[in-house]
N, C-alpha and C positions, 0 to 999 in steps of 0.2 A: 503494500500499499504505499502510496506516495505520500510525501511530508504535508501536503497541501490538504489531502484527503483525511490524514490523522488529525490534522488540525481542526478541520470542520466537524469530524465526528465527537472530537473532545468539546467544541463549543456546543454542539447540540446536545450532548449528554449532561454538559453542566448545566446548561439553561432548563432542561427537563426536569433536573434534580431540584434545582432552585424554585422552580415552579410547584412541584410537590411540596416542599418545606414551606412556601409561603401560604399555600392554600390549606395546609394542614388537614386534619381528619375530622374536623367538627362537623357534626351534621347540621343542616340548616335549621336555625331556632324558629321554634313555632311563634306565630304572631296573631293574636287575636284581634289587632285594631283598635284595642283600647289600653291607654296608659294606665299602670298600676304599679308605679314605682316611685321613689324619690326624684326630684327633679334636681339636676346638677350634681356638683359633688359636696363633699364634707369641707369645711374651712380649711385653708392651708395650715399645714402643721409646720413645726421647726423640722428644717431638713437635718437629718444625719447622716454623715458619710458611713458607708460600711466598709467592711475588710475586703472588699473586691479588689482585684488588681488596678494599679492606677494605669490608666490608658493614655497617660500624657505623651508618650514617646509615639504612640499609633496616631494620636490627635495630631501632633506636630508633622509627623510625617504626611498625614492624609490632606492636612490644610496647606503646607507649603508656603513658600514667600509669596506674598502679594495675592493669596486666596483669601476667601471669605472664612472668618474664624469659625470654630465648632462652636455650637451653643453650650452654654454650660449645663443645660439639662441633659445634653449628650456626652459629657465628659464623666459625670460622677453618679454613682446609685444612690438613691435617696428613699427615705422611708414611704413617700407618696410620689404618684406619677405628677408631672405639671399639670395644671389645670388649662384647658382648652382656651386660648386667648381669643381678641376681637376678630383676628384675621381668620382663625377657624370658623367662627360664627358667621363672617361674611361669605365665606366659602360655601357654608350649608346653606344661606339665604339663597345664594346665586344658584346652587344645585335645584333648591324648590321652584325658583323661577322657571328653570327648564323642565321640571316634572309638570307644572302647571300647563305647559306646551307640549306635554308627552314626548319630549326629547331625552331620549337614552345617554345622548352625547354630552349631557349636562354633567356627567360623573366626572369628566374631565377638570371641570374647576375644582373638584375637592380631592382629586386623585392623586397620590403622591407624585410631585415633580420628577422629571428624569434626572435633573441636576441633583436632587436629594439623594436619590436612588444611587446614583454615580458616586457620591461621597461615602455612602453606607456599605456597599457592598463590593465584596471581593470574590471575583469569579475564580481565582486562581489560575487565570490564564498566562501563556507565556511570554506574552506581549501586550504592551498598552493598547494596541489596535484590537487585538482579540478580546481584551477585557472590556473595550468600550461596546464591541458589537455584542458581547454576551449580556451586558447589562440592558442595551436597548431592547434587545430580543425578549428579555425577562420582563421589561417593563411594558412593552407591546402586548404582551402575551396575558399579564395580569389584567391591563386595562380592558383588553377585549373581552375577557371573562367577566369582568364587572359591568362592562357595558351591556352584555347579553343577558346577565341577571337582571340589571335594572329594566332592559326592555320587556323581560318576562313579568316583572312586578307591575310595570305600567298596563300591561294587558289585563290584570286582575284588578288593580285599584284605580279609582279616580282621583286625580290631584288637581281638579279644576281651579278650586279656589284656597288651596292648602297654604298656610304660612307657618314656617317654623317657630318653635317656641324654645326648645333647649336641647343640648346633647349631655348625655350621661356616659361617663366611660364605663366598661364592663370589668371583667377580670384582667387585670395588668400585670406585666413582668418585665423586669429590667433585663435586656439581652446585652451581655458584655461583649467586647470584641472577640472575634474569633469563633462565636458559637454557632451562628446560622450563616456561614459565608460572608460575615460583615467585619470590615476593618473598623468600623466606628461602634460604639453603643448606641442603643436607642430602647424606647419603652414601646412595648406591643400591648394592644388591649383587644380583647375578644368579646363578642357578644355585647356590642354596643348600643345604646337605646337613644333614638331621636324622637322628641317629642314634637307634635305638631297640631295644627288644627284644621278641620274641613267643616265649613258651614256651622261653627260653633262647637262642634264635638271635636275632643281632645282624641288623638290617636297616637300610636307609635309604630316605628320600623325598627328593624335591627341591622345593625352593620356589622359584618363578621370579623372584620380586622382593621385596627388602626395602627399608625406607628406615629412617633414623635419627631420633629426637627425643632428643637427649642420647645417654645410653648405652643406651637402650631401643631395641630393633627391633621394627618391625611389619611384617607382611604387606602387600605393597602389589598383589601379583597372586599367586595361587596357582599 
């Protein structure tokens, strides 16, 4: 087998593994369409650093001279994940504007940006070019899956007058560097709840997986 074919095979295999890791094995959560939980999160608690390895060296290498700094929330593990910021809420509102127009592509407004995924993921490729192709392929695959799921949801629900209320993070864990093909740390939260209103009725929808970049939260899997 030629070197080019080997590289292509390794790239395809790496992306397939990462897609499986990103999607996980969680069953699709049941959603009865009615909110039944607390809105938002508990108040901020005093952050306590744990004994997890200090990723400072990894952070310095990933950020590099002249590049955007790595957010503090992606450097150290704390007792609680960061609360979603105003940017996150604005992105969810933009998503709902798209839902009212039956546009599944509106997920792109809240989906993890390629630039963020590129900073976080390490696909263990032999060259920067192959690394870039692998991350782009992973991003495109995850986005396509989320867009398709959103399209199916739009076929079952009416969002004509839907307005966003709040976001509640689900079960969260801190992912240290080197755990899931990642060079930088991040928080990941599963079974997250979005509260919204339609014609005066309070409803919910579940987002399978969110990850953070600083205090901003993005969809990794719808």
